[in-house]
C-alpha positions in Angstrom: 63.3 -221.7 -139.0 62.4 -221.3 -135.3 64.8 -219.5 -133.9 63.9 -216.5 -136.9 60.5 -217.1 -135.4 62.1 -216.4 -131.9 64.2 -213.4 -132.1 61.1 -211.7 -134.0 58.5 -212.1 -131.3 61.3 -210.8 -128.5 61.5 -207.7 -130.8 58.6 -207.5 -130.9 57.9 -207.5 -127.5 60.8 -204.4 -127.0 59.2 -203.1 -129.4 55.9 -203.1 -127.4 57.1 -202.8 -123.6 59.5 -199.6 -124.8 55.8 -197.6 -125.7 54.2 -198.5 -123.4 57.6 -197.0 -120.9 57.5 -193.8 -123.0 53.5 -193.0 -123.4 54.3 -189.9 -120.4 56.2 -187.7 -120.7 59.3 -187.8 -118.2 60.7 -185.6 -116.1 62.0 -182.8 -117.9 65.1 -181.3 -115.5 66.6 -178.1 -115.9 70.6 -177.5 -116.4 71.3 -175.9 -113.1 69.5 -174.2 -110.6 70.5 -170.5 -112.5 69.0 -171.4 -115.5 65.7 -172.9 -113.6 65.1 -169.5 -111.5 65.5 -167.9 -115.0 63.0 -169.7 -116.6 61.0 -169.7 -113.5 60.5 -166.0 -113.3 60.4 -165.6 -116.9 57.8 -168.5 -117.5 56.0 -167.8 -114.3 56.5 -171.0 -113.4 58.0 -172.7 -109.1 60.3 -174.8 -109.0 60.7 -178.0 -108.0 64.6 -178.3 -106.6 65.9 -181.8 -106.4 69.2 -182.1 -103.8 70.3 -185.4 -103.7 73.8 -187.2 -104.5 75.3 -190.3 -106.4 75.9 -192.7 -103.3 72.5 -191.5 -101.6 70.0 -195.1 -102.1 67.0 -193.3 -101.5 67.2 -190.7 -104.0 67.8 -192.6 -106.1 64.7 -194.9 -105.0 62.8 -191.5 -105.9 64.3 -191.7 -109.4 63.3 -194.7 -110.0 59.9 -195.0 -108.3 58.4 -191.9 -107.9 59.1 -189.5 -110.4 59.2 -191.9 -113.1 55.1 -192.4 -112.4 52.9 -191.5 -115.2 51.0 -188.5 -112.6 54.4 -187.1 -110.9 55.4 -186.5 -114.6 52.3 -185.3 -115.7 52.1 -182.8 -112.9 55.6 -182.1 -112.9 54.9 -179.8 -116.0 53.8 -177.3 -114.1 56.7 -177.1 -112.5 60.6 -175.8 -113.8 62.3 -179.2 -112.1 65.9 -178.9 -111.6 68.2 -182.0 -110.2 71.4 -180.4 -107.5 74.2 -182.8 -106.6 74.6 -182.0 -102.8 78.2 -182.9 -103.2 79.7 -180.6 -105.8 77.0 -177.6 -104.5 77.8 -177.4 -101.1 77.2 -173.8 -101.0 73.5 -174.7 -102.3 72.6 -177.3 -99.4 73.9 -174.5 -96.9 71.8 -171.0 -98.3 68.4 -173.7 -98.8 69.1 -175.2 -95.5 69.9 -178.9 -97.0 70.2 -180.8 -94.2 70.1 -184.8 -96.1 69.3 -186.4 -99.0 66.9 -185.9 -100.4 65.3 -183.0 -100.0 62.9 -181.8 -102.0 63.0 -177.7 -101.9 60.3 -176.1 -103.8 60.6 -172.5 -104.9 58.3 -169.5 -106.3 58.6 -168.1 -109.8 60.6 -165.4 -108.4 63.1 -167.5 -106.0 61.5 -168.0 -102.6 60.7 -170.9 -100.8 57.9 -172.4 -100.6 58.1 -175.6 -98.7 60.2 -178.7 -98.5 60.3 -182.4 -98.9 62.9 -183.6 -96.3 64.2 -187.8 -97.3 62.1 -190.0 -99.6 58.1 -190.0 -100.6 56.1 -191.8 -102.8 54.1 -190.9 -105.6 51.0 -190.5 -103.8 52.9 -188.3 -101.6 54.9 -186.1 -103.6 51.4 -185.6 -105.6 49.9 -184.1 -102.5 53.2 -181.7 -101.7 52.9 -180.5 -105.7 49.4 -179.6 -105.5 49.8 -178.3 -102.4 52.5 -175.6 -103.7 50.6 -175.5 -106.8 47.6 -174.0 -104.5 49.4 -171.2 -102.9 50.7 -169.5 -105.1 49.0 -166.6 -106.1 46.3 -166.2 -109.2 
C-alpha cells in the first residue's frame, strides 16, 4: 500500500512539473529559412534566424537557457523564428557572413539583415536585442 501511495505522489509531482514548465508557449521554429522569409513577408514580421551546429556547446546552452526563458519565448511570437544548421547550409553561412556559432541574424520582413548577435547571449541580452530590432521597424 505504501508503494502505491509513493507512486501516486511521484505521478502527481510529474504532472505538476509538466504543467509549470509548459505554462508559457515555447518558441515555434519555422522549417527552413525560405519558408520563414515567405511567412515574414506575408505577416509583416521580422525574422530571427539562429545559425547553429549540432556540435556547438554554446548553441545548446542558448536553447536550454535563453530560448527557454518565458519572456524570450513570449517576445519571439513577434518574430518568425528559424533555426539554420550551419553544417548543412554552408551557402547560407556564407551569404549571411556567419563566422562562429551560435549566430543570431535578424532580418526585416523584406529579408534584409538588420542586426546580429555573435556568440552566446543570456535572456536579458536577447530581450534587449529583440526589442531593439522591433523598435527599429517602421510602424
